[in-house]
mmCIF entry with sequence, helices, sheets and N, C-alpha, C, O atoms, coordinates in Angstrom:
data_MODEL
# 
_entry.id   MODEL 
# 
_entity.id                         1 
_entity.type                       polymer 
_entity.pdbx_number_of_molecules   1 
# 
_entity_poly.entity_id                      1 
_entity_poly.type                           'polypeptide(L)' 
_entity_poly.nstd_linkage                   no 
_entity_poly.nstd_monomer                   no 
_entity_poly.pdbx_seq_one_letter_code       MPTKKVKSEIQKLLDTIPENVLQDLLDFLREAQKQTKDNPELTSHLRKIIH 
_entity_poly.pdbx_seq_one_letter_code_can   MPTKKVKSEIQKLLDTIPENVLQDLLDFLREAQKQTKDNPELTSHLRKIIH 
_entity_poly.pdbx_strand_id                 A 
# 
loop_
_entity_poly_seq.entity_id 
_entity_poly_seq.num 
_entity_poly_seq.mon_id 
_entity_poly_seq.hetero 
1 1  MET n 
1 2  PRO n 
1 3  THR n 
1 4  LYS n 
1 5  LYS n 
1 6  VAL n 
1 7  LYS n 
1 8  SER n 
1 9  GLU n 
1 10 ILE n 
1 11 GLN n 
1 12 LYS n 
1 13 LEU n 
1 14 LEU n 
1 15 ASP n 
1 16 THR n 
1 17 ILE n 
1 18 PRO n 
1 19 GLU n 
1 20 ASN n 
1 21 VAL n 
1 22 LEU n 
1 23 GLN n 
1 24 ASP n 
1 25 LEU n 
1 26 LEU n 
1 27 ASP n 
1 28 PHE n 
1 29 LEU n 
1 30 ARG n 
1 31 GLU n 
1 32 ALA n 
1 33 GLN n 
1 34 LYS n 
1 35 GLN n 
1 36 THR n 
1 37 LYS n 
1 38 ASP n 
1 39 ASN n 
1 40 PRO n 
1 41 GLU n 
1 42 LEU n 
1 43 THR n 
1 44 SER n 
1 45 HIS n 
1 46 LEU n 
1 47 ARG n 
1 48 LYS n 
1 49 ILE n 
1 50 ILE n 
1 51 HIS n 
# 
_struct_asym.id          A 
_struct_asym.entity_id   1 
# 
loop_
_struct_conf.conf_type_id 
_struct_conf.id 
_struct_conf.pdbx_PDB_helix_id 
_struct_conf.beg_label_comp_id 
_struct_conf.beg_label_asym_id 
_struct_conf.beg_label_seq_id 
_struct_conf.pdbx_beg_PDB_ins_code 
_struct_conf.end_label_comp_id 
_struct_conf.end_label_asym_id 
_struct_conf.end_label_seq_id 
_struct_conf.pdbx_end_PDB_ins_code 
_struct_conf.beg_auth_comp_id 
_struct_conf.beg_auth_asym_id 
_struct_conf.beg_auth_seq_id 
_struct_conf.end_auth_comp_id 
_struct_conf.end_auth_asym_id 
_struct_conf.end_auth_seq_id 
_struct_conf.pdbx_PDB_helix_class 
_struct_conf.details 
_struct_conf.pdbx_PDB_helix_length 
HELX_P HELX_P1 AA1 THR A 3  ? LEU A 14 ? THR A 3  LEU A 14 1 ? 12 
HELX_P HELX_P2 AA2 GLU A 19 ? ASP A 38 ? GLU A 19 ASP A 38 1 ? 20 
HELX_P HELX_P3 AA3 GLU A 41 ? ILE A 50 ? GLU A 41 ILE A 50 1 ? 10 
# 
_struct_conf_type.id          HELX_P 
_struct_conf_type.criteria    ? 
_struct_conf_type.reference   ? 
# 
loop_
_atom_site.group_PDB 
_atom_site.id 
_atom_site.type_symbol 
_atom_site.label_atom_id 
_atom_site.label_alt_id 
_atom_site.label_comp_id 
_atom_site.label_asym_id 
_atom_site.label_entity_id 
_atom_site.label_seq_id 
_atom_site.pdbx_PDB_ins_code 
_atom_site.Cartn_x 
_atom_site.Cartn_y 
_atom_site.Cartn_z 
_atom_site.occupancy 
_atom_site.B_iso_or_equiv 
_atom_site.pdbx_formal_charge 
_atom_site.auth_seq_id 
_atom_site.auth_comp_id 
_atom_site.auth_asym_id 
_atom_site.auth_atom_id 
_atom_site.pdbx_PDB_model_num 
ATOM 1   N N  . MET A 1 1  ? -1.013  12.023 59.112 1.00 0.00 ? 1  MET A N  1 
ATOM 2   C CA . MET A 1 1  ? -1.442  11.164 60.195 1.00 0.00 ? 1  MET A CA 1 
ATOM 3   C C  . MET A 1 1  ? -1.058  9.729  59.801 1.00 0.00 ? 1  MET A C  1 
ATOM 4   O O  . MET A 1 1  ? -1.304  9.322  58.666 1.00 0.00 ? 1  MET A O  1 
ATOM 5   N N  . PRO A 1 2  ? -0.477  8.983  60.693 1.00 0.00 ? 2  PRO A N  1 
ATOM 6   C CA . PRO A 1 2  ? -0.112  7.583  60.402 1.00 0.00 ? 2  PRO A CA 1 
ATOM 7   C C  . PRO A 1 2  ? -1.342  6.710  60.056 1.00 0.00 ? 2  PRO A C  1 
ATOM 8   O O  . PRO A 1 2  ? -2.439  6.930  60.570 1.00 0.00 ? 2  PRO A O  1 
ATOM 9   N N  . THR A 1 3  ? -1.134  5.752  59.205 1.00 0.00 ? 3  THR A N  1 
ATOM 10  C CA . THR A 1 3  ? -2.249  4.886  58.765 1.00 0.00 ? 3  THR A CA 1 
ATOM 11  C C  . THR A 1 3  ? -2.980  4.247  59.962 1.00 0.00 ? 3  THR A C  1 
ATOM 12  O O  . THR A 1 3  ? -4.209  4.171  59.959 1.00 0.00 ? 3  THR A O  1 
ATOM 13  N N  . LYS A 1 4  ? -2.256  3.802  60.953 1.00 0.00 ? 4  LYS A N  1 
ATOM 14  C CA . LYS A 1 4  ? -2.884  3.159  62.097 1.00 0.00 ? 4  LYS A CA 1 
ATOM 15  C C  . LYS A 1 4  ? -3.823  4.117  62.827 1.00 0.00 ? 4  LYS A C  1 
ATOM 16  O O  . LYS A 1 4  ? -4.897  3.716  63.277 1.00 0.00 ? 4  LYS A O  1 
ATOM 17  N N  . LYS A 1 5  ? -3.426  5.357  62.942 1.00 0.00 ? 5  LYS A N  1 
ATOM 18  C CA . LYS A 1 5  ? -4.246  6.378  63.605 1.00 0.00 ? 5  LYS A CA 1 
ATOM 19  C C  . LYS A 1 5  ? -5.494  6.681  62.761 1.00 0.00 ? 5  LYS A C  1 
ATOM 20  O O  . LYS A 1 5  ? -6.597  6.807  63.293 1.00 0.00 ? 5  LYS A O  1 
ATOM 21  N N  . VAL A 1 6  ? -5.304  6.794  61.437 1.00 0.00 ? 6  VAL A N  1 
ATOM 22  C CA . VAL A 1 6  ? -6.446  7.050  60.524 1.00 0.00 ? 6  VAL A CA 1 
ATOM 23  C C  . VAL A 1 6  ? -7.454  5.949  60.641 1.00 0.00 ? 6  VAL A C  1 
ATOM 24  O O  . VAL A 1 6  ? -8.652  6.209  60.742 1.00 0.00 ? 6  VAL A O  1 
ATOM 25  N N  . LYS A 1 7  ? -6.996  4.730  60.629 1.00 0.00 ? 7  LYS A N  1 
ATOM 26  C CA . LYS A 1 7  ? -7.922  3.566  60.715 1.00 0.00 ? 7  LYS A CA 1 
ATOM 27  C C  . LYS A 1 7  ? -8.651  3.592  62.066 1.00 0.00 ? 7  LYS A C  1 
ATOM 28  O O  . LYS A 1 7  ? -9.844  3.291  62.124 1.00 0.00 ? 7  LYS A O  1 
ATOM 29  N N  . SER A 1 8  ? -7.970  3.939  63.123 1.00 0.00 ? 8  SER A N  1 
ATOM 30  C CA . SER A 1 8  ? -8.561  4.001  64.420 1.00 0.00 ? 8  SER A CA 1 
ATOM 31  C C  . SER A 1 8  ? -9.691  5.079  64.476 1.00 0.00 ? 8  SER A C  1 
ATOM 32  O O  . SER A 1 8  ? -10.761 4.861  65.045 1.00 0.00 ? 8  SER A O  1 
ATOM 33  N N  . GLU A 1 9  ? -9.400  6.211  63.875 1.00 0.00 ? 9  GLU A N  1 
ATOM 34  C CA . GLU A 1 9  ? -10.385 7.301  63.815 1.00 0.00 ? 9  GLU A CA 1 
ATOM 35  C C  . GLU A 1 9  ? -11.578 6.917  62.961 1.00 0.00 ? 9  GLU A C  1 
ATOM 36  O O  . GLU A 1 9  ? -12.718 7.226  63.309 1.00 0.00 ? 9  GLU A O  1 
ATOM 37  N N  . ILE A 1 10 ? -11.331 6.261  61.874 1.00 0.00 ? 10 ILE A N  1 
ATOM 38  C CA . ILE A 1 10 ? -12.431 5.792  61.008 1.00 0.00 ? 10 ILE A CA 1 
ATOM 39  C C  . ILE A 1 10 ? -13.290 4.803  61.798 1.00 0.00 ? 10 ILE A C  1 
ATOM 40  O O  . ILE A 1 10 ? -14.517 4.894  61.759 1.00 0.00 ? 10 ILE A O  1 
ATOM 41  N N  . GLN A 1 11 ? -12.686 3.887  62.495 1.00 0.00 ? 11 GLN A N  1 
ATOM 42  C CA . GLN A 1 11 ? -13.418 2.880  63.251 1.00 0.00 ? 11 GLN A CA 1 
ATOM 43  C C  . GLN A 1 11 ? -14.327 3.575  64.294 1.00 0.00 ? 11 GLN A C  1 
ATOM 44  O O  . GLN A 1 11 ? -15.481 3.186  64.473 1.00 0.00 ? 11 GLN A O  1 
ATOM 45  N N  . LYS A 1 12 ? -13.795 4.593  64.969 1.00 0.00 ? 12 LYS A N  1 
ATOM 46  C CA . LYS A 1 12 ? -14.630 5.339  65.941 1.00 0.00 ? 12 LYS A CA 1 
ATOM 47  C C  . LYS A 1 12 ? -15.856 5.948  65.269 1.00 0.00 ? 12 LYS A C  1 
ATOM 48  O O  . LYS A 1 12 ? -16.964 5.885  65.801 1.00 0.00 ? 12 LYS A O  1 
ATOM 49  N N  . LEU A 1 13 ? -15.646 6.534  64.105 1.00 0.00 ? 13 LEU A N  1 
ATOM 50  C CA . LEU A 1 13 ? -16.758 7.111  63.352 1.00 0.00 ? 13 LEU A CA 1 
ATOM 51  C C  . LEU A 1 13 ? -17.768 6.062  62.872 1.00 0.00 ? 13 LEU A C  1 
ATOM 52  O O  . LEU A 1 13 ? -18.977 6.289  62.910 1.00 0.00 ? 13 LEU A O  1 
ATOM 53  N N  . LEU A 1 14 ? -17.268 4.944  62.434 1.00 0.00 ? 14 LEU A N  1 
ATOM 54  C CA . LEU A 1 14 ? -18.107 3.857  61.927 1.00 0.00 ? 14 LEU A CA 1 
ATOM 55  C C  . LEU A 1 14 ? -19.042 3.358  63.070 1.00 0.00 ? 14 LEU A C  1 
ATOM 56  O O  . LEU A 1 14 ? -20.166 2.928  62.815 1.00 0.00 ? 14 LEU A O  1 
ATOM 57  N N  . ASP A 1 15 ? -18.579 3.422  64.250 1.00 0.00 ? 15 ASP A N  1 
ATOM 58  C CA . ASP A 1 15 ? -19.377 2.921  65.371 1.00 0.00 ? 15 ASP A CA 1 
ATOM 59  C C  . ASP A 1 15 ? -20.559 3.869  65.659 1.00 0.00 ? 15 ASP A C  1 
ATOM 60  O O  . ASP A 1 15 ? -21.490 3.503  66.378 1.00 0.00 ? 15 ASP A O  1 
ATOM 61  N N  . THR A 1 16 ? -20.514 5.084  65.095 1.00 0.00 ? 16 THR A N  1 
ATOM 62  C CA . THR A 1 16 ? -21.597 6.074  65.343 1.00 0.00 ? 16 THR A CA 1 
ATOM 63  C C  . THR A 1 16 ? -22.514 6.274  64.112 1.00 0.00 ? 16 THR A C  1 
ATOM 64  O O  . THR A 1 16 ? -23.534 6.957  64.201 1.00 0.00 ? 16 THR A O  1 
ATOM 65  N N  . ILE A 1 17 ? -22.158 5.699  63.021 1.00 0.00 ? 17 ILE A N  1 
ATOM 66  C CA . ILE A 1 17 ? -22.933 5.854  61.780 1.00 0.00 ? 17 ILE A CA 1 
ATOM 67  C C  . ILE A 1 17 ? -24.186 5.006  61.816 1.00 0.00 ? 17 ILE A C  1 
ATOM 68  O O  . ILE A 1 17 ? -24.123 3.837  62.196 1.00 0.00 ? 17 ILE A O  1 
ATOM 69  N N  . PRO A 1 18 ? -25.351 5.573  61.422 1.00 0.00 ? 18 PRO A N  1 
ATOM 70  C CA . PRO A 1 18 ? -26.577 4.781  61.416 1.00 0.00 ? 18 PRO A CA 1 
ATOM 71  C C  . PRO A 1 18 ? -26.419 3.569  60.528 1.00 0.00 ? 18 PRO A C  1 
ATOM 72  O O  . PRO A 1 18 ? -25.755 3.608  59.492 1.00 0.00 ? 18 PRO A O  1 
ATOM 73  N N  . GLU A 1 19 ? -27.046 2.494  60.959 1.00 0.00 ? 19 GLU A N  1 
ATOM 74  C CA . GLU A 1 19 ? -26.977 1.185  60.256 1.00 0.00 ? 19 GLU A CA 1 
ATOM 75  C C  . GLU A 1 19 ? -27.344 1.259  58.769 1.00 0.00 ? 19 GLU A C  1 
ATOM 76  O O  . GLU A 1 19 ? -26.729 0.611  57.921 1.00 0.00 ? 19 GLU A O  1 
ATOM 77  N N  . ASN A 1 20 ? -28.373 2.076  58.485 1.00 0.00 ? 20 ASN A N  1 
ATOM 78  C CA . ASN A 1 20 ? -28.837 2.132  57.074 1.00 0.00 ? 20 ASN A CA 1 
ATOM 79  C C  . ASN A 1 20 ? -27.787 2.798  56.160 1.00 0.00 ? 20 ASN A C  1 
ATOM 80  O O  . ASN A 1 20 ? -27.853 2.633  54.942 1.00 0.00 ? 20 ASN A O  1 
ATOM 81  N N  . VAL A 1 21 ? -26.841 3.530  56.714 1.00 0.00 ? 21 VAL A N  1 
ATOM 82  C CA . VAL A 1 21 ? -25.828 4.173  55.925 1.00 0.00 ? 21 VAL A CA 1 
ATOM 83  C C  . VAL A 1 21 ? -24.616 3.260  55.726 1.00 0.00 ? 21 VAL A C  1 
ATOM 84  O O  . VAL A 1 21 ? -23.876 3.395  54.752 1.00 0.00 ? 21 VAL A O  1 
ATOM 85  N N  . LEU A 1 22 ? -24.432 2.350  56.644 1.00 0.00 ? 22 LEU A N  1 
ATOM 86  C CA . LEU A 1 22 ? -23.254 1.479  56.609 1.00 0.00 ? 22 LEU A CA 1 
ATOM 87  C C  . LEU A 1 22 ? -23.170 0.664  55.298 1.00 0.00 ? 22 LEU A C  1 
ATOM 88  O O  . LEU A 1 22 ? -22.094 0.554  54.711 1.00 0.00 ? 22 LEU A O  1 
ATOM 89  N N  . GLN A 1 23 ? -24.248 0.123  54.862 1.00 0.00 ? 23 GLN A N  1 
ATOM 90  C CA . GLN A 1 23 ? -24.210 -0.696 53.623 1.00 0.00 ? 23 GLN A CA 1 
ATOM 91  C C  . GLN A 1 23 ? -23.863 0.144  52.412 1.00 0.00 ? 23 GLN A C  1 
ATOM 92  O O  . GLN A 1 23 ? -23.097 -0.300 51.556 1.00 0.00 ? 23 GLN A O  1 
ATOM 93  N N  . ASP A 1 24 ? -24.399 1.329  52.320 1.00 0.00 ? 24 ASP A N  1 
ATOM 94  C CA . ASP A 1 24 ? -24.047 2.254  51.231 1.00 0.00 ? 24 ASP A CA 1 
ATOM 95  C C  . ASP A 1 24 ? -22.576 2.617  51.281 1.00 0.00 ? 24 ASP A C  1 
ATOM 96  O O  . ASP A 1 24 ? -21.920 2.688  50.242 1.00 0.00 ? 24 ASP A O  1 
ATOM 97  N N  . LEU A 1 25 ? -22.057 2.843  52.458 1.00 0.00 ? 25 LEU A N  1 
ATOM 98  C CA . LEU A 1 25 ? -20.654 3.162  52.654 1.00 0.00 ? 25 LEU A CA 1 
ATOM 99  C C  . LEU A 1 25 ? -19.767 2.013  52.231 1.00 0.00 ? 25 LEU A C  1 
ATOM 100 O O  . LEU A 1 25 ? -18.766 2.197  51.539 1.00 0.00 ? 25 LEU A O  1 
ATOM 101 N N  . LEU A 1 26 ? -20.159 0.805  52.667 1.00 0.00 ? 26 LEU A N  1 
ATOM 102 C CA . LEU A 1 26 ? -19.403 -0.392 52.283 1.00 0.00 ? 26 LEU A CA 1 
ATOM 103 C C  . LEU A 1 26 ? -19.371 -0.593 50.798 1.00 0.00 ? 26 LEU A C  1 
ATOM 104 O O  . LEU A 1 26 ? -18.321 -0.867 50.217 1.00 0.00 ? 26 LEU A O  1 
ATOM 105 N N  . ASP A 1 27 ? -20.530 -0.457 50.178 1.00 0.00 ? 27 ASP A N  1 
ATOM 106 C CA . ASP A 1 27 ? -20.609 -0.573 48.704 1.00 0.00 ? 27 ASP A CA 1 
ATOM 107 C C  . ASP A 1 27 ? -19.694 0.443  48.021 1.00 0.00 ? 27 ASP A C  1 
ATOM 108 O O  . ASP A 1 27 ? -18.943 0.112  47.104 1.00 0.00 ? 27 ASP A O  1 
ATOM 109 N N  . PHE A 1 28 ? -19.777 1.682  48.491 1.00 0.00 ? 28 PHE A N  1 
ATOM 110 C CA . PHE A 1 28 ? -18.922 2.697  47.921 1.00 0.00 ? 28 PHE A CA 1 
ATOM 111 C C  . PHE A 1 28 ? -17.434 2.435  48.044 1.00 0.00 ? 28 PHE A C  1 
ATOM 112 O O  . PHE A 1 28 ? -16.674 2.627  47.095 1.00 0.00 ? 28 PHE A O  1 
ATOM 113 N N  . LEU A 1 29 ? -17.015 1.980  49.265 1.00 0.00 ? 29 LEU A N  1 
ATOM 114 C CA . LEU A 1 29 ? -15.615 1.692  49.497 1.00 0.00 ? 29 LEU A CA 1 
ATOM 115 C C  . LEU A 1 29 ? -15.134 0.530  48.642 1.00 0.00 ? 29 LEU A C  1 
ATOM 116 O O  . LEU A 1 29 ? -14.010 0.552  48.140 1.00 0.00 ? 29 LEU A O  1 
ATOM 117 N N  . ARG A 1 30 ? -15.978 -0.487 48.473 1.00 0.00 ? 30 ARG A N  1 
ATOM 118 C CA . ARG A 1 30 ? -15.569 -1.640 47.618 1.00 0.00 ? 30 ARG A CA 1 
ATOM 119 C C  . ARG A 1 30 ? -15.407 -1.162 46.176 1.00 0.00 ? 30 ARG A C  1 
ATOM 120 O O  . ARG A 1 30 ? -14.444 -1.548 45.513 1.00 0.00 ? 30 ARG A O  1 
ATOM 121 N N  . GLU A 1 31 ? -16.297 -0.356 45.689 1.00 0.00 ? 31 GLU A N  1 
ATOM 122 C CA . GLU A 1 31 ? -16.198 0.172  44.364 1.00 0.00 ? 31 GLU A CA 1 
ATOM 123 C C  . GLU A 1 31 ? -14.982 1.049  44.200 1.00 0.00 ? 31 GLU A C  1 
ATOM 124 O O  . GLU A 1 31 ? -14.281 0.960  43.191 1.00 0.00 ? 31 GLU A O  1 
ATOM 125 N N  . ALA A 1 32 ? -14.718 1.904  45.189 1.00 0.00 ? 32 ALA A N  1 
ATOM 126 C CA . ALA A 1 32 ? -13.510 2.742  45.139 1.00 0.00 ? 32 ALA A CA 1 
ATOM 127 C C  . ALA A 1 32 ? -12.276 1.949  45.131 1.00 0.00 ? 32 ALA A C  1 
ATOM 128 O O  . ALA A 1 32 ? -11.316 2.304  44.446 1.00 0.00 ? 32 ALA A O  1 
ATOM 129 N N  . GLN A 1 33 ? -12.253 0.852  45.885 1.00 0.00 ? 33 GLN A N  1 
ATOM 130 C CA . GLN A 1 33 ? -11.079 -0.030 45.910 1.00 0.00 ? 33 GLN A CA 1 
ATOM 131 C C  . GLN A 1 33 ? -10.781 -0.610 44.566 1.00 0.00 ? 33 GLN A C  1 
ATOM 132 O O  . GLN A 1 33 ? -9.624  -0.688 44.155 1.00 0.00 ? 33 GLN A O  1 
ATOM 133 N N  . LYS A 1 34 ? -11.833 -1.026 43.863 1.00 0.00 ? 34 LYS A N  1 
ATOM 134 C CA . LYS A 1 34 ? -11.658 -1.589 42.506 1.00 0.00 ? 34 LYS A CA 1 
ATOM 135 C C  . LYS A 1 34 ? -11.173 -0.502 41.549 1.00 0.00 ? 34 LYS A C  1 
ATOM 136 O O  . LYS A 1 34 ? -10.206 -0.690 40.811 1.00 0.00 ? 34 LYS A O  1 
ATOM 137 N N  . GLN A 1 35 ? -11.853 0.619  41.578 1.00 0.00 ? 35 GLN A N  1 
ATOM 138 C CA . GLN A 1 35 ? -11.573 1.707  40.663 1.00 0.00 ? 35 GLN A CA 1 
ATOM 139 C C  . GLN A 1 35 ? -10.177 2.326  40.844 1.00 0.00 ? 35 GLN A C  1 
ATOM 140 O O  . GLN A 1 35 ? -9.539  2.717  39.867 1.00 0.00 ? 35 GLN A O  1 
ATOM 141 N N  . THR A 1 36 ? -9.717  2.412  42.074 1.00 0.00 ? 36 THR A N  1 
ATOM 142 C CA . THR A 1 36 ? -8.439  3.039  42.367 1.00 0.00 ? 36 THR A CA 1 
ATOM 143 C C  . THR A 1 36 ? -7.319  2.258  41.672 1.00 0.00 ? 36 THR A C  1 
ATOM 144 O O  . THR A 1 36 ? -6.383  2.859  41.145 1.00 0.00 ? 36 THR A O  1 
ATOM 145 N N  . LYS A 1 37 ? -7.405  0.956  41.669 1.00 0.00 ? 37 LYS A N  1 
ATOM 146 C CA . LYS A 1 37 ? -6.357  0.166  41.016 1.00 0.00 ? 37 LYS A CA 1 
ATOM 147 C C  . LYS A 1 37 ? -6.342  0.437  39.514 1.00 0.00 ? 37 LYS A C  1 
ATOM 148 O O  . LYS A 1 37 ? -5.272  0.456  38.905 1.00 0.00 ? 37 LYS A O  1 
ATOM 149 N N  . ASP A 1 38 ? -7.467  0.637  38.932 1.00 0.00 ? 38 ASP A N  1 
ATOM 150 C CA . ASP A 1 38 ? -7.566  0.851  37.484 1.00 0.00 ? 38 ASP A CA 1 
ATOM 151 C C  . ASP A 1 38 ? -7.489  2.304  37.089 1.00 0.00 ? 38 ASP A C  1 
ATOM 152 O O  . ASP A 1 38 ? -7.122  2.617  35.956 1.00 0.00 ? 38 ASP A O  1 
ATOM 153 N N  . ASN A 1 39 ? -7.829  3.210  38.005 1.00 0.00 ? 39 ASN A N  1 
ATOM 154 C CA . ASN A 1 39 ? -7.984  4.588  37.704 1.00 0.00 ? 39 ASN A CA 1 
ATOM 155 C C  . ASN A 1 39 ? -7.469  5.486  38.821 1.00 0.00 ? 39 ASN A C  1 
ATOM 156 O O  . ASN A 1 39 ? -8.216  5.845  39.731 1.00 0.00 ? 39 ASN A O  1 
ATOM 157 N N  . PRO A 1 40 ? -6.179  5.851  38.751 1.00 0.00 ? 40 PRO A N  1 
ATOM 158 C CA . PRO A 1 40 ? -5.609  6.662  39.867 1.00 0.00 ? 40 PRO A CA 1 
ATOM 159 C C  . PRO A 1 40 ? -6.297  8.054  40.033 1.00 0.00 ? 40 PRO A C  1 
ATOM 160 O O  . PRO A 1 40 ? -6.180  8.686  41.082 1.00 0.00 ? 40 PRO A O  1 
ATOM 161 N N  . GLU A 1 41 ? -7.007  8.508  38.987 1.00 0.00 ? 41 GLU A N  1 
ATOM 162 C CA . GLU A 1 41 ? -7.679  9.765  39.103 1.00 0.00 ? 41 GLU A CA 1 
ATOM 163 C C  . GLU A 1 41 ? -8.833  9.698  40.099 1.00 0.00 ? 41 GLU A C  1 
ATOM 164 O O  . GLU A 1 41 ? -9.228  10.722 40.657 1.00 0.00 ? 41 GLU A O  1 
ATOM 165 N N  . LEU A 1 42 ? -9.371  8.515  40.326 1.00 0.00 ? 42 LEU A N  1 
ATOM 166 C CA . LEU A 1 42 ? -10.468 8.366  41.290 1.00 0.00 ? 42 LEU A CA 1 
ATOM 167 C C  . LEU A 1 42 ? -10.067 8.874  42.650 1.00 0.00 ? 42 LEU A C  1 
ATOM 168 O O  . LEU A 1 42 ? -10.843 9.539  43.337 1.00 0.00 ? 42 LEU A O  1 
ATOM 169 N N  . THR A 1 43 ? -8.853  8.557  43.032 1.00 0.00 ? 43 THR A N  1 
ATOM 170 C CA . THR A 1 43 ? -8.393  8.996  44.384 1.00 0.00 ? 43 THR A CA 1 
ATOM 171 C C  . THR A 1 43 ? -8.401  10.540 44.433 1.00 0.00 ? 43 THR A C  1 
ATOM 172 O O  . THR A 1 43 ? -8.808  11.129 45.435 1.00 0.00 ? 43 THR A O  1 
ATOM 173 N N  . SER A 1 44 ? -7.969  11.156 43.395 1.00 0.00 ? 44 SER A N  1 
ATOM 174 C CA . SER A 1 44 ? -7.985  12.616 43.349 1.00 0.00 ? 44 SER A CA 1 
ATOM 175 C C  . SER A 1 44 ? -9.385  13.148 43.394 1.00 0.00 ? 44 SER A C  1 
ATOM 176 O O  . SER A 1 44 ? -9.641  14.090 44.144 1.00 0.00 ? 44 SER A O  1 
ATOM 177 N N  . HIS A 1 45 ? -10.298 12.609 42.645 1.00 0.00 ? 45 HIS A N  1 
ATOM 178 C CA . HIS A 1 45 ? -11.698 13.010 42.637 1.00 0.00 ? 45 HIS A CA 1 
ATOM 179 C C  . HIS A 1 45 ? -12.353 12.789 43.999 1.00 0.00 ? 45 HIS A C  1 
ATOM 180 O O  . HIS A 1 45 ? -13.089 13.646 44.489 1.00 0.00 ? 45 HIS A O  1 
ATOM 181 N N  . LEU A 1 46 ? -12.084 11.646 44.599 1.00 0.00 ? 46 LEU A N  1 
ATOM 182 C CA . LEU A 1 46 ? -12.643 11.308 45.925 1.00 0.00 ? 46 LEU A CA 1 
ATOM 183 C C  . LEU A 1 46 ? -12.169 12.344 46.939 1.00 0.00 ? 46 LEU A C  1 
ATOM 184 O O  . LEU A 1 46 ? -12.962 12.814 47.755 1.00 0.00 ? 46 LEU A O  1 
ATOM 185 N N  . ARG A 1 47 ? -10.910 12.702 46.900 1.00 0.00 ? 47 ARG A N  1 
ATOM 186 C CA . ARG A 1 47 ? -10.352 13.644 47.829 1.00 0.00 ? 47 ARG A CA 1 
ATOM 187 C C  . ARG A 1 47 ? -11.068 15.012 47.668 1.00 0.00 ? 47 ARG A C  1 
ATOM 188 O O  . ARG A 1 47 ? -11.379 15.678 48.655 1.00 0.00 ? 47 ARG A O  1 
ATOM 189 N N  . LYS A 1 48 ? -11.314 15.401 46.438 1.00 0.00 ? 48 LYS A N  1 
ATOM 190 C CA . LYS A 1 48 ? -12.036 16.640 46.146 1.00 0.00 ? 48 LYS A CA 1 
ATOM 191 C C  . LYS A 1 48 ? -13.489 16.629 46.724 1.00 0.00 ? 48 LYS A C  1 
ATOM 192 O O  . LYS A 1 48 ? -13.964 17.602 47.311 1.00 0.00 ? 48 LYS A O  1 
ATOM 193 N N  . ILE A 1 49 ? -14.123 15.519 46.526 1.00 0.00 ? 49 ILE A N  1 
ATOM 194 C CA . ILE A 1 49 ? -15.521 15.368 47.011 1.00 0.00 ? 49 ILE A CA 1 
ATOM 195 C C  . ILE A 1 49 ? -15.548 15.473 48.572 1.00 0.00 ? 49 ILE A C  1 
ATOM 196 O O  . ILE A 1 49 ? -16.394 16.161 49.145 1.00 0.00 ? 49 ILE A O  1 
ATOM 197 N N  . ILE A 1 50 ? -14.653 14.811 49.190 1.00 0.00 ? 50 ILE A N  1 
ATOM 198 C CA . ILE A 1 50 ? -14.619 14.787 50.637 1.00 0.00 ? 50 ILE A CA 1 
ATOM 199 C C  . ILE A 1 50 ? -14.342 16.184 51.179 1.00 0.00 ? 50 ILE A C  1 
ATOM 200 O O  . ILE A 1 50 ? -14.951 16.598 52.166 1.00 0.00 ? 50 ILE A O  1 
ATOM 201 N N  . HIS A 1 51 ? -13.447 16.900 50.554 1.00 0.00 ? 51 HIS A N  1 
ATOM 202 C CA . HIS A 1 51 ? -13.130 18.246 51.032 1.00 0.00 ? 51 HIS A CA 1 
ATOM 203 C C  . HIS A 1 51 ? -14.254 19.166 50.658 1.00 0.00 ? 51 HIS A C  1 
ATOM 204 O O  . HIS A 1 51 ? -14.203 20.358 50.962 1.00 0.00 ? 51 HIS A O  1 
# 
């Protein structure tokens, strides 16, 4: 799926997520962003968790 389409789908889902979960999700994404640069294995682990 093209990146633009993925981002659009994520945005649609974000609009439906309860407010109390959004901060946790934001914190997780920020940490994942930092870790991915330093640790490419994180992407692999994250993919496994999501599946």
